[in-house]
LUMMI-990474 format. One record per residue (C-alpha): residue number from 1; x negated, y negated, z negated. Coordinates in steps of 0.5 Angstrom, whole numbers, plus 2048, in hexadecimal, padded with zeros to 3 digits. Layout:
! LUMMI-990474
<site num="NUM" east="X" north="Y" up="Z"/>
...
! end
This chain:
! LUMMI-990474
<site num="1" east="731" north="6EB" up="735"/>
<site num="2" east="72F" north="6F1" up="738"/>
<site num="3" east="732" north="6F7" up="736"/>
<site num="4" east="72E" north="6FB" up="731"/>
<site num="5" east="731" north="701" up="72F"/>
<site num="6" east="734" north="707" up="733"/>
<site num="7" east="73A" north="708" up="72F"/>
<site num="8" east="73D" north="704" up="729"/>
<site num="9" east="743" north="707" up="725"/>
<site num="10" east="747" north="701" up="722"/>
<site num="11" east="74D" north="702" up="71D"/>
<site num="12" east="74B" north="708" up="719"/>
<site num="13" east="749" north="709" up="712"/>
<site num="14" east="743" north="70C" up="711"/>
<site num="15" east="741" north="712" up="70C"/>
<site num="16" east="739" north="711" up="70C"/>
<site num="17" east="738" north="717" up="707"/>
<site num="18" east="732" north="712" up="704"/>
<site num="19" east="733" north="712" up="6FD"/>
<site num="20" east="73A" north="715" up="6FC"/>
<site num="21" east="73F" north="714" up="702"/>
<site num="22" east="73B" north="70E" up="703"/>
<site num="23" east="742" north="70A" up="706"/>
<site num="24" east="742" north="705" up="70A"/>
<site num="25" east="749" north="702" up="70C"/>
<site num="26" east="74B" north="6FF" up="712"/>
<site num="27" east="744" north="700" up="715"/>
<site num="28" east="741" north="702" up="71C"/>
<site num="29" east="73B" north="706" up="71E"/>
<site num="30" east="737" north="706" up="724"/>
<site num="31" east="733" north="70B" up="728"/>
<site num="32" east="72D" north="70A" up="72D"/>
<site num="33" east="729" north="70F" up="730"/>
<site num="34" east="72D" north="715" up="72C"/>
<site num="35" east="72B" north="712" up="725"/>
<site num="36" east="72E" north="70D" up="720"/>
<site num="37" east="72C" north="706" up="722"/>
<site num="38" east="730" north="702" up="71D"/>
<site num="39" east="736" north="703" up="718"/>
<site num="40" east="739" north="6FF" up="713"/>
<site num="41" east="740" north="6FA" up="712"/>
<site num="42" east="743" north="6F8" up="718"/>
<site num="43" east="743" north="6F1" up="716"/>
<site num="44" east="73B" north="6F2" up="716"/>
<site num="45" east="73A" north="6F4" up="71D"/>
<site num="46" east="733" north="6F0" up="720"/>
<site num="47" east="734" north="6EA" up="724"/>
<site num="48" east="73A" north="6E7" up="721"/>
<site num="49" east="73E" north="6EC" up="724"/>
<site num="50" east="743" north="6ED" up="71F"/>
<site num="51" east="748" north="6F1" up="722"/>
<site num="52" east="74F" north="6F4" up="721"/>
<site num="53" east="750" north="6F7" up="728"/>
<site num="54" east="74C" north="6FA" up="72D"/>
<site num="55" east="74B" north="6F5" up="733"/>
<site num="56" east="748" north="6F0" up="72E"/>
<site num="57" east="742" north="6F5" up="72D"/>
<site num="58" east="741" north="6F7" up="734"/>
<site num="59" east="73B" north="6F2" up="734"/>
<site num="60" east="738" north="6F7" up="72F"/>
<site num="61" east="739" north="6FE" up="732"/>
<site num="62" east="73A" north="701" up="739"/>
<site num="63" east="740" north="704" up="736"/>
<site num="64" east="744" north="703" up="730"/>
<site num="65" east="749" north="708" up="72C"/>
<site num="66" east="74F" north="705" up="728"/>
<site num="67" east="74F" north="70A" up="722"/>
<site num="68" east="756" north="708" up="720"/>
<site num="69" east="755" north="708" up="719"/>
<site num="70" east="752" north="70F" up="719"/>
<site num="71" east="74C" north="712" up="714"/>
<site num="72" east="746" north="713" up="717"/>
<site num="73" east="741" north="718" up="713"/>
<site num="74" east="73A" north="71B" up="715"/>
<site num="75" east="73C" north="721" up="71A"/>
<site num="76" east="73D" north="728" up="716"/>
<site num="77" east="737" north="72D" up="715"/>
<site num="78" east="738" north="734" up="714"/>
<site num="79" east="732" north="736" up="711"/>
<site num="80" east="733" north="73E" up="710"/>
<site num="81" east="736" north="742" up="715"/>
<site num="82" east="736" north="749" up="719"/>
<site num="83" east="73A" north="746" up="71E"/>
<site num="84" east="736" north="74A" up="724"/>
<site num="85" east="739" north="752" up="724"/>
<site num="86" east="73D" north="757" up="728"/>
<site num="87" east="744" north="759" up="726"/>
<site num="88" east="747" north="758" up="71F"/>
<site num="89" east="749" north="75C" up="719"/>
<site num="90" east="751" north="75B" up="718"/>
<site num="91" east="752" north="763" up="718"/>
<site num="92" east="74E" north="763" up="712"/>
<site num="93" east="751" north="75D" up="70F"/>
<site num="94" east="758" north="761" up="710"/>
<site num="95" east="755" north="768" up="70E"/>
<site num="96" east="753" north="765" up="707"/>
<site num="97" east="75A" north="762" up="706"/>
<site num="98" east="75D" north="768" up="707"/>
<site num="99" east="758" north="76B" up="702"/>
<site num="100" east="752" north="76E" up="705"/>
<site num="101" east="74C" north="76D" up="701"/>
<site num="102" east="745" north="769" up="704"/>
<site num="103" east="742" north="770" up="703"/>
<site num="104" east="747" north="773" up="707"/>
<site num="105" east="747" north="76E" up="70D"/>
<site num="106" east="73F" north="76F" up="70D"/>
<site num="107" east="73F" north="776" up="70E"/>
<site num="108" east="744" north="775" up="713"/>
<site num="109" east="73F" north="771" up="717"/>
<site num="110" east="741" north="76A" up="714"/>
<site num="111" east="73E" north="764" up="711"/>
<site num="112" east="738" north="760" up="713"/>
<site num="113" east="736" north="766" up="718"/>
<site num="114" east="73C" north="766" up="71C"/>
<site num="115" east="73A" north="75E" up="71D"/>
<site num="116" east="733" north="760" up="71F"/>
<site num="117" east="735" north="766" up="724"/>
<site num="118" east="73A" north="761" up="727"/>
<site num="119" east="735" north="75B" up="728"/>
<site num="120" east="72F" north="760" up="72A"/>
<site num="121" east="734" north="763" up="730"/>
<site num="122" east="736" north="75C" up="732"/>
<site num="123" east="732" north="758" up="737"/>
<site num="124" east="730" north="751" up="736"/>
<site num="125" east="736" north="74E" up="73B"/>
<site num="126" east="73B" north="752" up="737"/>
<site num="127" east="738" north="750" up="730"/>
<site num="128" east="738" north="749" up="733"/>
<site num="129" east="740" north="74A" up="735"/>
<site num="130" east="742" north="74C" up="72E"/>
<site num="131" east="73E" north="747" up="72B"/>
<site num="132" east="740" north="741" up="72E"/>
<site num="133" east="747" north="741" up="72C"/>
<site num="134" east="745" north="741" up="725"/>
<site num="135" east="741" north="73B" up="726"/>
<site num="136" east="746" north="737" up="72A"/>
<site num="137" east="74B" north="738" up="724"/>
<site num="138" east="745" north="735" up="71F"/>
<site num="139" east="744" north="72F" up="724"/>
<site num="140" east="74B" north="72D" up="724"/>
<site num="141" east="74B" north="72C" up="71D"/>
<site num="142" east="745" north="727" up="71D"/>
<site num="143" east="73F" north="72C" up="71D"/>
<site num="144" east="739" north="729" up="720"/>
<site num="145" east="733" north="72D" up="71D"/>
<site num="146" east="734" north="735" up="71C"/>
<site num="147" east="72F" north="73A" up="71A"/>
<site num="148" east="72F" north="741" up="71D"/>
<site num="149" east="72C" north="747" up="71A"/>
<site num="150" east="72A" north="74D" up="71D"/>
<site num="151" east="72A" north="754" up="719"/>
<site num="152" east="72F" north="758" up="71D"/>
<site num="153" east="72A" north="75B" up="722"/>
<site num="154" east="724" north="75D" up="71D"/>
<site num="155" east="71F" north="75F" up="723"/>
<site num="156" east="71B" north="75A" up="726"/>
<site num="157" east="71F" north="75A" up="72D"/>
<site num="158" east="726" north="759" up="72A"/>
<site num="159" east="724" north="754" up="725"/>
<site num="160" east="720" north="750" up="72A"/>
<site num="161" east="727" north="751" up="72E"/>
<site num="162" east="72B" north="74E" up="729"/>
<site num="163" east="726" north="748" up="728"/>
<site num="164" east="726" north="747" up="72F"/>
<site num="165" east="72E" north="746" up="72F"/>
<site num="166" east="72D" north="742" up="729"/>
<site num="167" east="729" north="73D" up="72D"/>
<site num="168" east="72D" north="73E" up="733"/>
<site num="169" east="733" north="73B" up="72F"/>
<site num="170" east="730" north="735" up="72E"/>
<site num="171" east="72F" north="734" up="735"/>
<site num="172" east="736" north="736" up="737"/>
<site num="173" east="73A" north="732" up="732"/>
<site num="174" east="739" north="72B" up="72F"/>
<site num="175" east="736" north="72E" up="728"/>
<site num="176" east="72F" north="72E" up="725"/>
<site num="177" east="72D" north="735" up="724"/>
<site num="178" east="728" north="737" up="71E"/>
<site num="179" east="726" north="73E" up="71F"/>
<site num="180" east="724" north="743" up="719"/>
<site num="181" east="720" north="74A" up="71A"/>
<site num="182" east="724" north="74E" up="715"/>
<site num="183" east="721" north="755" up="717"/>
<site num="184" east="721" north="757" up="70F"/>
<site num="185" east="728" north="757" up="70F"/>
<site num="186" east="729" north="75F" up="70E"/>
<site num="187" east="726" north="765" up="70F"/>
<site num="188" east="727" north="768" up="716"/>
<site num="189" east="729" north="770" up="717"/>
<site num="190" east="722" north="771" up="71A"/>
<site num="191" east="71E" north="76F" up="714"/>
<site num="192" east="723" north="773" up="70F"/>
<site num="193" east="71F" north="774" up="709"/>
<site num="194" east="719" north="770" up="70B"/>
<site num="195" east="71A" north="769" up="709"/>
<site num="196" east="713" north="767" up="708"/>
<site num="197" east="712" north="769" up="710"/>
<site num="198" east="718" north="765" up="712"/>
<site num="199" east="715" north="75F" up="70E"/>
<site num="200" east="70E" north="760" up="712"/>
<site num="201" east="712" north="760" up="718"/>
<site num="202" east="716" north="759" up="717"/>
<site num="203" east="70F" north="756" up="715"/>
<site num="204" east="70D" north="758" up="71B"/>
<site num="205" east="713" north="755" up="71F"/>
<site num="206" east="712" north="74E" up="71D"/>
<site num="207" east="70B" north="74C" up="721"/>
<site num="208" east="70E" north="74E" up="728"/>
<site num="209" east="715" north="74B" up="726"/>
<site num="210" east="712" north="744" up="724"/>
<site num="211" east="70D" north="744" up="72A"/>
<site num="212" east="713" north="745" up="72E"/>
<site num="213" east="716" north="73E" up="72B"/>
<site num="214" east="71C" north="742" up="728"/>
<site num="215" east="71B" north="741" up="720"/>
<site num="216" east="71C" north="73B" up="71C"/>
<site num="217" east="71C" north="73E" up="715"/>
<site num="218" east="71C" north="745" up="712"/>
<site num="219" east="721" north="748" up="70E"/>
<site num="220" east="722" north="74F" up="70A"/>
<site num="221" east="727" north="753" up="706"/>
<site num="222" east="724" north="754" up="6FF"/>
<site num="223" east="729" north="758" up="6FB"/>
<site num="224" east="72A" north="75F" up="6F8"/>
<site num="225" east="72D" north="761" up="6FF"/>
<site num="226" east="728" north="75D" up="703"/>
<site num="227" east="721" north="75C" up="702"/>
<site num="228" east="71D" north="75C" up="6FB"/>
<site num="229" east="719" north="755" up="6F9"/>
<site num="230" east="713" north="758" up="6FB"/>
<site num="231" east="715" north="75A" up="702"/>
<site num="232" east="718" north="753" up="703"/>
<site num="233" east="711" north="750" up="701"/>
<site num="234" east="70E" north="754" up="706"/>
<site num="235" east="713" north="751" up="70B"/>
<site num="236" east="712" north="74A" up="708"/>
<site num="237" east="70A" north="74B" up="709"/>
<site num="238" east="70B" north="74D" up="710"/>
<site num="239" east="70F" north="747" up="711"/>
<site num="240" east="70A" north="742" up="70E"/>
<site num="241" east="705" north="745" up="712"/>
<site num="242" east="708" north="742" up="718"/>
<site num="243" east="70A" north="73B" up="715"/>
<site num="244" east="711" north="73D" up="714"/>
<site num="245" east="716" north="73B" up="70F"/>
<site num="246" east="71A" north="740" up="70B"/>
<site num="247" east="721" north="741" up="708"/>
<site num="248" east="724" north="746" up="704"/>
<site num="249" east="72A" north="74A" up="703"/>
<site num="250" east="729" north="74A" up="6FB"/>
<site num="251" east="72D" north="74C" up="6F5"/>
<site num="252" east="734" north="74E" up="6F9"/>
<site num="253" east="735" north="755" up="6F5"/>
<site num="254" east="730" north="755" up="6F0"/>
<site num="255" east="72A" north="751" up="6ED"/>
<site num="256" east="724" north="753" up="6F1"/>
<site num="257" east="720" north="74D" up="6EF"/>
<site num="258" east="720" north="74B" up="6F7"/>
<site num="259" east="722" north="744" up="6F5"/>
<site num="260" east="71B" north="743" up="6F1"/>
<site num="261" east="717" north="747" up="6F7"/>
<site num="262" east="71A" north="742" up="6FD"/>
<site num="263" east="719" north="73C" up="6F8"/>
<site num="264" east="711" north="73F" up="6F7"/>
<site num="265" east="711" north="73E" up="6FF"/>
<site num="266" east="714" north="737" up="6FF"/>
<site num="267" east="71A" north="73A" up="703"/>
<site num="268" east="71F" north="736" up="706"/>
<site num="269" east="725" north="739" up="703"/>
<site num="270" east="727" north="73F" up="6FE"/>
<site num="271" east="72E" north="741" up="701"/>
<site num="272" east="734" north="745" up="6FD"/>
<site num="273" east="732" north="744" up="6F6"/>
<site num="274" east="738" north="747" up="6F2"/>
<site num="275" east="733" north="74B" up="6ED"/>
<site num="276" east="72E" north="745" up="6ED"/>
<site num="277" east="72A" north="744" up="6E6"/>
<site num="278" east="728" north="73E" up="6E2"/>
<site num="279" east="721" north="740" up="6E4"/>
<site num="280" east="723" north="740" up="6EB"/>
<site num="281" east="726" north="739" up="6EB"/>
<site num="282" east="720" north="736" up="6E8"/>
<site num="283" east="71B" north="739" up="6ED"/>
<site num="284" east="720" north="736" up="6F3"/>
<site num="285" east="720" north="730" up="6EF"/>
<site num="286" east="719" north="72F" up="6EF"/>
<site num="287" east="718" north="731" up="6F6"/>
<site num="288" east="71D" north="72D" up="6F9"/>
<site num="289" east="721" north="734" up="6FC"/>
<site num="290" east="728" north="732" up="6FE"/>
<site num="291" east="72D" north="737" up="6FB"/>
<site num="292" east="732" north="739" up="701"/>
<site num="293" east="739" north="73B" up="6FF"/>
<site num="294" east="73D" north="740" up="703"/>
<site num="295" east="744" north="740" up="700"/>
<site num="296" east="747" north="744" up="706"/>
<site num="297" east="743" north="74A" up="704"/>
<site num="298" east="745" north="749" up="6FD"/>
<site num="299" east="74C" north="749" up="6FF"/>
<site num="300" east="74C" north="74E" up="704"/>
<site num="301" east="749" north="753" up="6FF"/>
<site num="302" east="74D" north="751" up="6FA"/>
<site num="303" east="747" north="750" up="6F5"/>
<site num="304" east="748" north="74D" up="6EE"/>
<site num="305" east="742" north="74B" up="6ED"/>
<site num="306" east="741" north="744" up="6EF"/>
<site num="307" east="73A" north="740" up="6F0"/>
<site num="308" east="738" north="73C" up="6EA"/>
<site num="309" east="73A" north="735" up="6ED"/>
<site num="310" east="73A" north="731" up="6E7"/>
<site num="311" east="733" north="733" up="6E5"/>
<site num="312" east="731" north="732" up="6EC"/>
<site num="313" east="734" north="72B" up="6EC"/>
<site num="314" east="731" north="72A" up="6E5"/>
<site num="315" east="72A" north="72C" up="6E7"/>
<site num="316" east="72A" north="727" up="6ED"/>
<site num="317" east="72A" north="72D" up="6F3"/>
<site num="318" east="72D" north="72B" up="6F9"/>
<site num="319" east="733" north="72F" up="6FB"/>
<site num="320" east="735" north="730" up="702"/>
<site num="321" east="73B" north="734" up="705"/>
<site num="322" east="73B" north="738" up="70B"/>
<site num="323" east="740" north="73D" up="70E"/>
<site num="324" east="73B" north="744" up="70E"/>
<site num="325" east="73F" north="745" up="715"/>
<site num="326" east="73E" north="74D" up="715"/>
<site num="327" east="742" north="753" up="717"/>
<site num="328" east="742" north="757" up="711"/>
<site num="329" east="743" north="752" up="70B"/>
<site num="330" east="745" north="74B" up="70D"/>
<site num="331" east="748" north="74B" up="714"/>
<site num="332" east="749" north="744" up="714"/>
<site num="333" east="748" north="73E" up="719"/>
<site num="334" east="74B" north="738" up="715"/>
<site num="335" east="746" north="734" up="711"/>
<site num="336" east="74C" north="730" up="70F"/>
<site num="337" east="74F" north="736" up="70B"/>
<site num="338" east="748" north="737" up="708"/>
<site num="339" east="748" north="730" up="705"/>
<site num="340" east="74F" north="732" up="702"/>
<site num="341" east="74D" north="738" up="700"/>
<site num="342" east="747" north="735" up="6FC"/>
<site num="343" east="74B" north="730" up="6F9"/>
<site num="344" east="751" north="735" up="6F7"/>
<site num="345" east="74D" north="73B" up="6F5"/>
<site num="346" east="747" north="738" up="6F2"/>
<site num="347" east="749" north="731" up="6F0"/>
<site num="348" east="744" north="72D" up="6F5"/>
<site num="349" east="747" north="726" up="6F5"/>
<site num="350" east="749" north="724" up="6FC"/>
<site num="351" east="743" north="71F" up="6FD"/>
<site num="352" east="73E" north="725" up="6FB"/>
<site num="353" east="742" north="729" up="700"/>
<site num="354" east="741" north="724" up="706"/>
<site num="355" east="73A" north="723" up="704"/>
<site num="356" east="739" north="72B" up="704"/>
<site num="357" east="73B" north="72B" up="70B"/>
<site num="358" east="737" north="725" up="70D"/>
<site num="359" east="731" north="722" up="70A"/>
<site num="360" east="730" north="728" up="705"/>
<site num="361" east="731" north="72D" up="70B"/>
<site num="362" east="72C" north="729" up="70F"/>
<site num="363" east="727" north="72A" up="709"/>
<site num="364" east="728" north="731" up="709"/>
<site num="365" east="725" north="731" up="710"/>
<site num="366" east="720" north="72C" up="70F"/>
<site num="367" east="723" north="727" up="714"/>
<site num="368" east="725" north="722" up="70E"/>
<site num="369" east="721" north="71D" up="712"/>
<site num="370" east="724" north="71E" up="719"/>
<site num="371" east="72C" north="71F" up="717"/>
<site num="372" east="731" north="720" up="711"/>
<site num="373" east="732" north="719" up="710"/>
<site num="374" east="734" north="712" up="713"/>
<site num="375" east="72D" north="70E" up="713"/>
<site num="376" east="729" north="70A" up="719"/>
<site num="377" east="725" north="70E" up="71C"/>
<site num="378" east="728" north="715" up="71B"/>
<site num="379" east="72B" north="719" up="721"/>
<site num="380" east="732" north="716" up="723"/>
<site num="381" east="736" north="71C" up="720"/>
<site num="382" east="73D" north="71B" up="71D"/>
<site num="383" east="744" north="71C" up="71D"/>
<site num="384" east="74A" north="718" up="71D"/>
<site num="385" east="750" north="71A" up="718"/>
<site num="386" east="757" north="718" up="718"/>
<site num="387" east="757" north="718" up="710"/>
<site num="388" east="759" north="713" up="70B"/>
<site num="389" east="752" north="714" up="707"/>
<site num="390" east="74C" north="719" up="707"/>
<site num="391" east="74F" north="71E" up="702"/>
<site num="392" east="755" north="720" up="707"/>
<site num="393" east="750" north="724" up="70B"/>
<site num="394" east="74F" north="729" up="705"/>
<site num="395" east="756" north="728" up="703"/>
<site num="396" east="75B" north="72B" up="709"/>
<site num="397" east="75B" north="732" up="70A"/>
<site num="398" east="75B" north="734" up="711"/>
<site num="399" east="75C" north="72D" up="714"/>
<site num="400" east="757" north="72A" up="719"/>
<site num="401" east="757" north="722" up="719"/>
<site num="402" east="751" north="722" up="71D"/>
<site num="403" east="752" north="71D" up="723"/>
<site num="404" east="74B" north="71C" up="726"/>
<site num="405" east="744" north="71F" up="726"/>
<site num="406" east="73E" north="71C" up="727"/>
<site num="407" east="737" north="720" up="728"/>
<site num="408" east="731" north="71C" up="72A"/>
<site num="409" east="735" north="716" up="72C"/>
<site num="410" east="73A" north="71A" up="731"/>
<site num="411" east="741" north="719" up="72F"/>
<site num="412" east="746" north="71F" up="730"/>
<site num="413" east="74D" north="721" up="72F"/>
<site num="414" east="74D" north="726" up="729"/>
<site num="415" east="751" north="72B" up="72D"/>
<site num="416" east="74B" north="72F" up="730"/>
<site num="417" east="74B" north="735" up="735"/>
<site num="418" east="746" north="73A" up="734"/>
<site num="419" east="740" north="739" up="739"/>
<site num="420" east="742" north="732" up="73A"/>
<site num="421" east="744" north="72B" up="737"/>
<site num="422" east="749" north="726" up="73A"/>
<site num="423" east="746" north="71F" up="739"/>
<site num="424" east="74A" north="71A" up="736"/>
! end
């Protein structure tokens, strides 16, 4: 029998994430041309080649990997990050814990504008050098797809630089990158008192960025300290004119009816949602807009108003989980920790948390037809874990059981060096 697959993993338990965990114990999964070609119980391998050891399957695949009883899940997906930026704000963190107020820190030049200044001042190469180690730490924990937002440049030139760096990350590390333009993140100092003028500038940035191939989606921060619902709608209209999907930082600090707005535009996701209303939930459910939960920011800011998880669940709204990696409110690169936080702080189940970092995160990026679950025809992105059951991924704190990461059918050791990966 001719070899029909490029690589075959045997002696693995599969969590397909199709209908719950979608468990297949004592399973196998095969890859051809970077996509999943077959999966199922080991005893059901094609051609009567039921195997328990690699040599028996050598006629089926060019390479056979013995999974040693590990669990194999879809590659993890971080669907909300601000991972490309310059500098950090650890000094502000220390100042707050020593009694300084946010207003005092802002008057001293801190807050988001300190990150904007650092990011504007950095070259693309410097931005890349600072960002690669953050991304590499994610990949070591089984992440195979990553969303990266702009939003710390706030000019066309510096926003484009951030997005170009995000694209470069996808070329230099084994990760699929989706880019999101977040020009409507904050009001830059040169537009002080002229928010509407800045929104006009943001809308004008979308077309040239899209023409350069730098934008997969458009986001905004709809909040009292961000942009109004009306201003956000103008950004969404400009995105729609370019054929781009929208997402939204919504209802984090107050209810601005942002969830209703992004649902009205058929948005991919509404993110944060601590102050989400019943009407917002209903509109999201009707539109199929994913709720992206960000426990890192909730934890770091010591928030006390959790998102309405039980009501989202009851309404059938898909819930994703992400790191929100950013220097000001969630300096976290661990999606495994985000899963644990979502369970312990907000009572997601471990199955919901894992789905939130796989199939539901894929939906939040519009990629559910390509990644997020183990199904024939989808991209061969998955991770092997030395755990006794899938719930263990959301259970342990500060422990990484990842044994191997496969992206596009290429298997690598999880310990990655920034800028390069070592093939297995």
